N, C-alpha and C positions, 0 to 999 in steps of 0.2 A: 166420061169416066163409065166404065163398064161394071153392071151390077152382081155381086157375088149369090149366089144362091145363099137363105138362108141367115145373113148378115144383115141387120138394119141399117138401113139409110145413115143415118146418125153416125155410123161407125165408119163406114166406107166415106163419108164427106170428112171425118180425122184425120184416115190412113191418107186420102190424099192430100192432105195439108202436109202431114209429114213428109210425102215423097216431093211434093212442093218443095220441103227444106232439102232436098239432096238438088235440086235440080231446078231449082228458080231463082234471081236476084242475086239472095244472100248467098249462093252456094258456099261459095269462097271462103267468107267469115264464119257458117257450120264447122266446115271441115276445120280451120284452125282451132275456133272451142270445141270442138269432138278430140282432137289429139290432144289441146293441152288437159282438159281432163283427163285423160286415159293418159298420161305422162303422171300428172297429178297422183290419178289413183295406184300407179305403178309404186311412184317415191313413196306413195304412205303405206303402201302392202310391204313390198320389199325391201327399200330404203334402207341406209343407215342409219341407226341411234331406236329412237321410238316406235316401232310401227304396230301393223297391226297381228303379224307372223309372232313379234316376242309375246305379243297381251295375251292371244291364244296360248303358246305355249307356257307363260305363266297360270294363264289358268288351268291347266292341264296340271301340273306342278303343285298350286296350292292344292287341289282337289288332294292327288297322294298323300302329299304330307297330310291334310285335314283327317285322312283315311288312318295315316300311319300314328295318329294322335289318338285318332279311336281305342286303335290297336294295344296302343301302350297305356292308354289307360285303362283298360280291360284287365294287364296282365300288371298293372300297380293293385286293381283292386286285389284279383288272386293273391298275389303276395302278403298285401296287408291281412286278406283273411285268414291265408297259412299261419301269419306270424303272431295271428290273437290266438290262435288255435294250439301251438305250441306253448308260448305263454300260460296259456291258461289252465288245460290238459297236460299232467305228469303221462298218461300211456300213452299220449300221441307223439309228445318230447322223445319218450324212449325207441318209439317204432320209427320216429325219423331217423334218429343218431343211429339205429341199428341195421340201418336199409341204406342211410346216405353213408356214414364214416365206419360201416360196417363195425360196431361198437359189440362188446360180448358181457356178458358176466363172468363169473370168476369158475370156470369149467364148463363151458358151453367151447362148442368148437362151432368155425366159421367159415363155411362152403361158399366159395365166391363163385358164382356160374356165370360166364359173359355169354 
């Protein structure tokens, strides 16, 4: 076996052992075991039912749903704050009614500009 520059000898010996798997007396068994392992991995990764691709897809879906939950939570907090302001402050309630529902007092003119 030739020595490759800057690679320690024990790694070269290990590479020789790996090379021997492909060319040695157990070559047929190693090829069979490699093929079975590859097929098993492909079935796990892309096969029907519960597989790795669906796990990854479910993880992304869960992350997006958690983001949506946080967004809805902040919207709910904002609405609750506005409801408390409308319940407690009469001036705020009047302003809200005028802006939203175009309420006016007797004798006032309301102009709506879009």
